N, C-alpha and C positions, 0 to 999 in steps of 0.2 A: 572213616567210619567212626561211629560213636559206640562206646561201651559204658555200662552202668555197673557200679559196685553193688553186688547182691546184698550187702549188709546195710550200707547207709544211703544207697541210691545216688551217690555222686557220679556224675557223667564225665567221661574223658573222650577226647578225640584222638584216634590212632590212624596210622597210614593203612591203606587198604591191603597191603601185602603182608601185614603182621599176622602170623598164625602160631598157635600153640605157645603163646607167650605167658610168662608168669608176671602178674601185675601186683603192685602194692598200692593200696588206696592211701592217698596222702591225708585224707580226712580221718578215717577210723583205723588205719594201719593194718587192715585185714588183707590177706593174700588171696588171689584168685587168678584163674587162667582164662584166656579168651575162649577156650572150648567150653567152659562152664556157664557162660552167660550169653544171653541173646545179643546179637549185634543190631544196633539201631542205625539204619541207613538214612542219610540226609535226603529228604524227598526232592526229586527233580521236578521243577515246574513244568506243567504240561503246556502244549502249544496254545491251548485255549486261555490259560491263565496269563501267559506271556502276551497274548493279543489284547486281553482286557487291561493289563497294566500299561501297554503302549497306548491304548485308546484313552485311558485316564490321563496320561501325560499330555496327549494332544488336546484333550478337552480343557485342561488347565491353561494351555498356551493361547487358545482362541480369545478369551476375554482381554488379555494383554495386547494381542495383535490387533483386536478391534479398536482399542483405545489409541494405539499408535497410529492406525490408519485415520482415525477421526482427527487427531492432532495434525497430521500431515495435510489432510484435506482442508482443514480450517486455514492453515497457512497459505495453501494454494489459492483458496477463494479470496483471501485478503489481498494476495499479490495480484491476482487477475482482476480484482475489482478496480484497482488503480488504473488498469489498462482499458477495460471496457467502459468505465464511467466517463472516459474522455471522448467517446464516440458521440457525434452530433445527434444521431437518431436516438441513442440511449438517453442522452441528456434532455432531449425534447420530451420523451415519455416521462422521465423522472420529474421534470419541471411541472408538467401538467398534473402530476400526482402530488405536488408540493413536497417532494422528497428533498431534504436538506443536502445541498451540494455546495462545494467550494467553488467560487467564481473563478473562471479562467479566461484568458485573453481571447481564446478562439470562440467564445460566445458572442463576440462582436466583430463587425466587419467595417473597416475604414474604406469608403468608396474613393479610391485614389484618383480616378479620372474626374472627380468633382472637387478636388483640392486645388486651391489657387492661392497665390501670394500677391500682395500689393503694398507698396510703400505709400503712405499718406502723410502729407505735410500738415502740421498742426498750426494753430493760430500764432504760436510763438516762433514759427520757422523750423522747429525740430520735426523729425520724422519718426513715425511708428510703423511697424510691420503688421499688416492685417492678413491673417490666414483664414480662409473660408473652406469648409469641407462638409462632408456628410457621413453619418455613422448609422449602421443598421444593427438591429437586435436580431441575432441569428437563432434565438430560442423562441419556441411557441409559448412564451410566458412573459409577463411583465418583469422588467428589470430596471434598477436605478442606473443612471448614466455612470460610466466609469471615468477615471482620470485619463488624461492623454499625455504622452511624452513626445515632445517635438525636438528633433535633432536638426541643427543647422550646419550646412557644409559650405566650404568655400568653392568647391567644385565637386563633380561626380567622382565616385570611387575614392573618396578621401575620408579621413576621420572627422567626426563632427567637431566643429569649433565651439559649439555651445549646445547644451541640452536643457530643456525646461519642462517640468511636469506641472500640469495645471488642471483645474476643473473646467468642465464645460459650463459656460454661464448663459444667462438669458441674452438674446441678441441685442447688441448695443446699437444705438442710433449713430448716424454720421456726426451730429454735433458732439455726442459723447466721445467718439473716436478722436475728433479734432481738438478736444479740450485738453489743456495741459495744466496740471498732470492728469493722466487718464484715470478716471474713476471706474473701477471694474464693476459691472452689474452683479446682481445676486446669482448664486450658483443655481443652475437648472436642476431642480430636484423632482421634476415631474417624471414619474415612471414611464418608460417606453414599453408599449404593448409588444406582443409577439410579432416578429418580422417587420416591425415598424422602422422607418427611416426618419432621421432628423438632421436638419442642417445646423451648423454651428459656425460662429465667428469668434476668432481669438485675436487679441490685440497684444503686441509686445513692444515695450518702450526701449528696452536696452538690448537690442540685437545688433551685432556688427553689420554695418551696411555693405561690407564686401561679401556677405553670405549670399550665395546664388542658388543653392539647392536646400531642400528640407524634406524630412520624412516624419510621418505621424504614426505612432503605435499606441495600443491600449496598455495602460499601466495599472496594475492591481496592487501596488505598494501602499 
């Protein structure tokens, strides 16, 4: 409980069980008893005031909680964007809307059943390897032709003995192929329309003749 000096109004806090005590004020040195002065009880907060204080604390938390949730959501959207933007249907829609996307190998399809190899003897007696194939644009939007990487194997299920990355060129004629040295035609820079297929012919001069198998894949390096 609180007691107040009747002379200088200095306030002191005493235990609740103190009764009939003689007190000396430290400020004015006057003497008084607890029976001579009114006791000031410390107000006990009501349930309504406690509810309001709790409500204020919760109200202050919500703005910070909202900010945290927005930050977490933005990171989640960024992470999920890398996943759903790889879907073919989504990429087709974004391509038609001219949305800037990073090219990926799955935008193209090498028609493997149309890929063939043939050794051709040139005028000087040397041989060159001629690969023919077809590529398809899998997006419903025009794209520039990608580079291709060709892996040569001595036999199936072995490591490649040689890998070559090259551009798709304009189709060479047979006299051009048989000419030594081989003069590579210009790069085919004609954009491919959506879902279009295009044949290609690739000529390689320095490939080991003991290579029996090959594979073709799209290279975006």
